[in-house]
C-alpha positions in Angstrom: 35.3 -28.1 25.5 36.5 -24.5 24.7 33.9 -22.6 26.6 35.0 -19.2 25.3 34.6 -20.4 21.7 31.2 -22.0 22.7 30.0 -18.7 24.2 31.3 -16.7 21.2 29.4 -19.0 18.8 26.2 -18.5 20.8 26.6 -14.7 20.8 27.2 -14.6 17.1 24.1 -16.7 16.5 22.0 -14.3 18.6 23.4 -11.3 16.8 22.8 -12.8 13.4 19.2 -13.8 14.4 18.5 -10.2 15.6 20.0 -8.8 12.4 17.6 -11.0 10.3 14.5 -9.7 12.1 12.7 -6.6 11.0 9.6 -5.0 12.4 6.3 -5.2 10.5 3.2 -3.1 11.4 -0.3 -4.4 10.6 -3.3 -2.1 10.0 -6.7 -3.7 10.7 -10.4 -3.3 10.9 -11.6 -3.2 14.5 -15.2 -4.4 14.1 -14.2 -7.9 15.3 -11.4 -9.1 17.5 -8.8 -6.5 16.5 -8.0 -3.5 18.7 -5.9 -1.4 16.3 -2.4 -1.4 14.9 -0.2 -4.5 15.6 3.5 -5.1 15.4 5.4 -8.3 14.7 8.8 -9.5 13.9 9.6 -10.8 10.4 12.7 -12.9 9.7 14.2 -12.0 6.4 16.1 -15.3 6.1 13.4 -17.8 7.0 10.3 -15.8 6.1 8.6 -16.4 9.4 6.4 -14.0 11.4 6.6 -14.0 15.2 5.8 -12.0 18.3 2.5 -10.4 17.1 1.3 -7.9 19.7 -0.8 -4.7 19.9 1.3 -1.6 19.1 -1.5 1.0 19.5 -5.2 0.9 20.2 -7.1 2.9 17.6 -10.2 2.5 15.5 -10.1 1.0 12.0 -6.5 1.9 11.0 -7.1 0.5 7.5 -4.1 2.1 6.0 -0.7 3.1 7.6 2.5 4.6 6.4 5.9 5.7 7.7 7.4 9.2 7.6 10.6 9.2 5.4 12.8 9.2 8.5 10.8 6.2 9.9 10.4 7.9 13.3 6.6 8.3 12.9 3.6 6.3 11.5 0.5 7.9 10.1 -2.8 6.1 10.0 -6.3 6.7 8.6 -9.2 5.9 10.8 -11.8 4.6 8.4 -14.7 4.2 10.8 -16.9 7.0 12.3 -16.6 10.4 10.7 -13.1 9.7 9.4 -9.8 10.6 11.1 -6.0 10.8 10.5 -3.6 10.1 13.4 0.1 10.6 14.0 2.1 8.1 16.1 5.7 8.3 17.4 7.6 5.0 17.3 9.0 4.0 20.7 12.2 2.0 21.5 10.1 -1.2 22.0 8.5 -0.4 18.6 5.1 0.3 20.2 3.3 3.5 19.0 2.6 6.6 21.1 -0.3 8.7 19.8 0.7 12.2 19.1 -2.6 13.7 17.7 -5.7 13.1 15.6 -7.4 15.3 13.1 -10.4 15.1 10.8 -9.9 13.5 7.4 -12.4 15.9 6.0 -14.4 13.2 4.3 -16.0 9.8 5.0 -14.1 6.5 5.1 -10.5 7.6 4.5 -8.8 4.6 3.0 -5.2 5.6 2.0 -2.5 8.0 3.2 0.9 8.8 1.8 3.7 11.2 2.7 5.8 13.4 0.4 9.6 12.7 0.2 10.4 15.7 2.3 8.1 14.4 5.1 6.2 17.7 5.6 3.0 17.0 3.7 0.5 14.1 4.0 -2.3 13.3 1.5 -5.4 11.3 2.5 -8.0 9.8 0.2 -11.6 9.6 1.4 -13.5 6.8 -0.3 -17.0 7.7 0.8 -16.3 11.4 0.9 -15.0 11.5 -2.7 -12.3 13.9 -1.6 -8.6 14.2 -1.0 -7.1 16.2 1.9 -3.6 17.7 2.3 -1.9 18.2 5.7 1.2 20.0 6.9 3.4 17.8 9.2 5.2 19.6 11.9 8.8 18.9 13.0 7.6 16.9 16.0 5.6 14.6 13.8 2.1 16.1 14.6 -0.5 16.9 12.0 -2.1 20.3 11.4 -5.7 20.4 10.2 -6.1 20.0 6.5 -5.1 23.1 4.5 -6.4 22.0 1.1 -9.3 19.7 0.2 -10.2 18.5 -3.3 -13.8 17.4 -3.6 -14.5 15.4 -6.8 -18.3 14.8 -6.4 -20.5 16.3 -9.0 -24.3 16.5 -9.5 -24.0 13.6 -12.1 -21.3 11.4 -10.6 -20.2 10.2 -7.2 -16.4 10.1 -6.6 -14.6 7.5 -4.6 -11.0 8.7 -4.2 -9.0 5.6 -3.3 -5.3 6.4 -3.3 -2.8 9.3 -3.9 0.9 9.5 -4.3 3.6 12.2 -4.7 6.1 11.9 -7.4 8.7 14.8 -7.5 6.6 18.0 -8.0 3.5 16.1 -8.9 0.6 14.5 -7.1 -1.4 11.7 -8.6 -4.9 10.8 -7.3 -6.7 7.6 -8.3 -10.5 8.1 -8.4 -12.4 4.8 -8.5 -15.8 6.4 -8.7 -15.0 8.8 -11.7 -12.6 6.4 -13.6 -10.0 9.1 -13.5 -6.4 9.7 -12.4 -6.2 13.4 -11.3 -2.7 14.9 -11.9 -1.6 18.0 -9.9 1.6 20.1 -9.9 2.9 21.9 -6.9 2.3 25.6 -6.7 5.2 28.2 -6.3 4.3 28.4 -2.6 5.7 24.9 -2.2 2.5 23.8 -0.4 -0.7 23.9 -2.4 -1.3 21.9 -5.5 -3.0 22.9 -8.8 -4.9 20.6 -11.1 -3.2 19.8 -14.4 -5.5 17.2 -15.7 -8.1 14.5 -14.8 -7.6 12.7 -18.1 -3.8 12.4 -18.5 -4.1 8.6 -18.1 -6.7 6.7 -20.2 -8.9 4.6 -17.9 -11.8 2.6 -19.3 -15.3 3.4 -18.2 -16.4 1.5 -15.1 -12.9 0.1 -14.6 -12.6 1.5 -11.1 -8.9 2.6 -10.7 -7.9 1.8 -7.1 -4.2 1.8 -6.5 -1.2 2.4 -8.7 2.6 2.2 -8.9 5.0 4.5 -10.7 8.5 3.4 -11.9 11.5 5.0 -10.2 12.3 7.0 -13.4 8.6 8.2 -13.6 8.3 6.9 -17.2 5.6 4.3 -16.6 2.5 4.1 -14.3 0.4 1.0 -13.7 -3.2 1.2 -12.3 -5.0 -1.7 -10.9 -8.7 -1.5 -11.6 -11.1 -2.9 -8.9 -14.2 -3.4 -11.1 -12.7 -4.5 -14.4 -10.0 -6.8 -12.8 -7.4 -5.3 -15.1 -4.1 -3.4 -14.9 -3.8 -0.3 -17.1 -0.2 0.3 -18.3 0.7 3.8 -19.4 3.9 5.4 -20.7 5.0 9.0 -20.0 4.6 11.4 -23.0 5.4 15.0 -23.6 2.0 15.8 -22.1 0.3 13.2 -19.9 0.7 9.4 -20.5 0.2 7.2 -23.6 -2.0 4.1 -23.1 -0.1 0.8 -23.6 -2.7 -1.8 -22.9 -5.1 -3.3 -20.3 -4.2 -6.7 -18.9 -6.6 -9.1 -17.1 -5.5 -10.0 -13.6 -7.6 -13.3 -13.6 -6.9 -16.8 -14.6 -8.4 -17.8 -17.9 -10.7 -20.4 -16.3 -11.9 -18.2 -13.4 -15.6 -17.1 -14.0 -16.6 -15.8 -10.5 -17.0 -12.3 -9.1 -13.7 -10.4 -8.4 -12.5 -7.1 -7.0 -8.9 -6.1 -7.5 -7.1 -4.4 -4.6 -3.3 -3.8 -4.4 -0.4 -3.5 -6.7 3.4 -3.5 -6.3 6.6 -3.7 -8.4 9.5 -6.0 -7.5 12.6 -4.3 -6.2 14.3 -4.4 -9.6 11.0 -3.5 -11.4 11.2 -6.6 -13.6 8.0 -8.0 -12.2 4.6 -6.6 -11.2 2.2 -8.1 -8.7 -1.5 -7.5 -8.0 -4.2 -8.9 -5.7 -7.5 -10.5 -6.6 -10.3 -10.5 -4.0 -12.7 -13.2 -5.2 -10.4 -15.4 -7.1 -8.2 -14.9 -4.0 -4.9 -14.9 -5.8 -1.8 -12.8 -6.4 -1.2 -12.3 -10.2 2.4 -12.0 -11.4 3.4 -10.2 -14.5 6.8 -10.0 -16.2 7.5 -6.5 -17.2 9.2 -5.4 -20.5 11.7 -2.8 -19.2 11.8 -1.0 -22.6 8.2 -0.5 -23.6 6.4 -1.2 -20.3 4.2 -4.0 -21.6 3.3 -6.9 -19.4 3.2 -10.7 -19.8 1.2 -12.7 -17.3 3.2 -15.6 -15.8 1.3 -16.7 -12.7 -1.8 -16.6 -10.6 -1.2 -18.2 -7.2 -3.7 -18.9 -4.4 -3.2 -16.6 -1.4 -4.0 -19.4 1.1 -6.7 -17.2 2.6 -9.7 -15.0 1.7 -10.0 -11.4 0.4 -6.3 -10.2 -0.1 -6.9 -6.5 0.4 -3.3 -5.5 0.7 0.2 -7.1 0.3 3.8 -6.0 0.4 7.3 -7.0 -0.2 9.8 -7.3 2.6 13.0 -5.0 2.7 15.1 -7.8 1.3 12.8 -8.2 -1.7 12.9 -12.0 -1.3 9.4 -12.4 0.2 5.9 -11.2 -0.5 3.3 -11.0 2.4 -0.4 -10.9 1.9 -3.1 -9.5 4.3 -6.1 -11.7 3.9 -8.9 -9.7 5.5 -11.8 -12.2 5.7 -9.8 -15.3 6.7 -7.9 -13.4 9.4 -4.4 -14.4 8.3 -1.2 -13.2 6.8 0.4 -15.5 4.1 4.1 -15.4 3.3 5.5 -16.3 -0.2 9.0 -16.7 -1.4 9.9 -14.7 -4.5 12.1 -16.4 -7.1 14.7 -13.7 -7.9 15.1 -15.0 -11.5 11.6 -15.8 -12.6 9.6 -13.5 -10.3 7.2 -16.3 -9.5 5.9 -17.0 -6.0 5.9 -20.1 -3.9 3.9 -20.4 -0.7 5.8 -20.7 2.6 3.5 -20.2 5.7 0.8 -18.2 7.3 -0.1 -16.8 10.7 -3.4 -15.8 12.2 -4.1 -12.1 12.6 -7.4 -10.4 13.3 -8.7 -8.6 10.2 -5.4 -7.6 8.6 -5.8 -5.1 5.8 -2.4 -3.2 5.6 1.2 -4.4 6.0 4.0 -1.9 6.5 7.8 -2.6 6.6 
């Protein structure tokens, strides 16, 4: 036997195996067996999850996100009075807490970072507000410098998600059935309200999360109460309503609450999660006019899919099933966009997945 060749083959296999593995972080609710944010390895060739372990002990990190340089992770703490925390990623991929500040509202449920990495925006579901934070060069957060409170004497707001797009900030308000649009001020820091009706949302639809196409010409809102997706196309001012599309199978008659929404890497397909029907809905997207055609509803092999994500390769879709304490993995057909179930792993109360 040629032992040099044998040893070389083993080393190549090890290197290839390591190259196929990428880290995934898991946000959870900590009212059960979970202790905080978990880390795991995901194999982008086989679609398997392994080596799940605690990355940071923290209360109710229900939504987590990276800094643009992927050196830091930011997490909302949904329990208690509401917090936002900054973590530095260590060499072993565990997380070192840098600092924690107030979310300035009850039950923060979403956080996102602007492309420059110097501003964070947090949505407070119970508080009905959105808070903006400066991020320092060392990754730490300053206290909120701008807070938008949407509650009125007549209506209760439930801010559920917010995203930056170029010089704009979009806020999805489930309680007011509104998508608030802001533009950045000349100071490069504060934001001014442009409109709370630039996107047409049906009454009691409950807009929760949304995706914007890379060119900014289309926005898709998933509506928690109505179990629909609202498709809109950019106009000279605001957005034109394309249509509302049911996320449910025609024969499903039970209760349902939509949760998350994502576009495929090539933006040809749109995915949404149904809590109740416990499915992922798949739509084919018309790249010209933005309209949608439903092509699949597939069982998530679990219960209450609060959040899901696509892996970096774009070949797999992973679902966090909150109530069944598992993460399900699906293979994405690159031609049709349809999903096929592969496997699942047990994880305590997973509610957010981050690659």
